[in-house]
N, C-alpha and C positions, 0 to 999 in steps of 0.2 A: 369387319374388314375382310374383303375378299382377297384370296391369294393371287399373286401375279407370277407369271412365268418369265424366265430369263433365257436369253441366248448369248453365247460367247462365241466369237469367231477370231481366228488368227489371220493377220494380214502381212503382206510384204515379205521380205527375206527372213528366213529362219535364223535364229541365233541360238547360242547354247543355253539361254535362259527362257526362251519363249514358252516352253512347256511348263516351266516352274510357275510362270505367271498364270497360265491356264489352270494348273492344279490348285494354286492358291485361291483363285476366283471360285472354282467349283467347291472347294472346302468351305469357303466363307458363306456361300449361298446355302450349302447343306446345313450349316449351323442354324439357319432361319427357316428351314423347311417346315411347313405346317403352321408356322407362325405368320410369316409375311410372304414366303416364297412357296410356290406350287412346284412346277416342273422346271428343271434345269436342262437346257439344250446346248449342244455344240453344233455350229454350222460347219459342215464339211467344206473344205476349200474356201474358207473365208467368205468374202462377199458373194462369190459365185454360189456358195451353198445357201445363202439367204435368197438369192434370186431364183434358184432352182428348187427351193424348199427342201433341201437335203439336211434335215435336222436329226441329230442323234440324242436320245434321252439319256443323260448321265446323272439323273437325279439320285439314283441309288448306287453310284459308283463307289466301290469299297475303298477304304483307306490304302490297302495294299496296292491297288491299281493306281491310285493317285501318287503313291510313293514311286512306283515304276514310271509313271508319266513324267515325273520330275527328272528322271535319268535318261529319258528318251531323246535321241538326237533328232535334229530337224524339227519341222512343225508337225506334231503328231496327228493333227486333224486336217492337215493340208493348209495351204495358204492361197492368197489371191493377190493379183495386182490390178484387178478390175476397179476402175474408178467410177464413182457416180456423178462426176462432173465432166462427162465426156464432151468433146467439142461439138458433137452433133446434139443440139439442144433437145430435139424430140426424143432421141434415143436415151439421153440422160434422164429426161422427165419420166419416160416409161420405166426405166430401171429403178429410179427412186420410188415411184409409186408402187412398183412390184414388191419392193422390200417392205413397205408399209402394209400392203395386202397380206403378205406372208405373216408379218407380226400380228396383225389383227386375227388372222385365221387360227393362230395358236395362242391367243390371249397373252402375247409377249409384250411386257411393258418395261422391261429392263434389257438393254442391249449393251454388251461390253465388246469392244473391238480391240484386240491386242496387236500392236504394231508401232510403226514409226510415223513420220510426218504425213505420208499419203493416207495412212489409216486415220490420222486425226482429221484430215480433210473429209474423209468419208463419214466420220462421226458428225461433222458439221452439216453435211448434205442430208443425212438422215434426220437430224434434229430440225432442219429447215422444212423439209416436206411434212414431217409429223406435225409441226406447228401449223402449216398451211392447211392440213387436213383435220386439224383439231384432234389428233390422236395423242393421248397422254403417254409419253415414254420418258425414261431416263436413259439416255444414250451417252456412253462415256468411253474415252480412250484410255486403255491401259498400256503403258509403255512396255515394250518387250525387253528393253535394256536401259541401263543407266550409263550413258557414254561420258 
């Protein structure tokens, strides 16, 4: 079985626990490094980072830095309110396809987006275009808070 790469991005408004979700996701993927998971990336500024291919490799982030990340205020990697379901249909299609192009370029087959309702919609849009392009991914929404 070949290893797959992961990308995690933060979306929407930062809350006091959004970085804890990020740290927990990184820790979980690190547990499976070399078994199922290759590289672990974080997209800077959420969806914008996916569109601009601004990915930071956090595969080897030490536990001490993850502990600090949990205590960091705001969204440590930046956030975005960019939606992939823009009213301009051509623009939306270009953005959705650009995300898949970036994922393909980095052999990313797991996408975790941390955020609220708009982020969940972005997950749905990425899943939709991946299916249309026959690109095999697991794209999931990680809630930033439990309200």
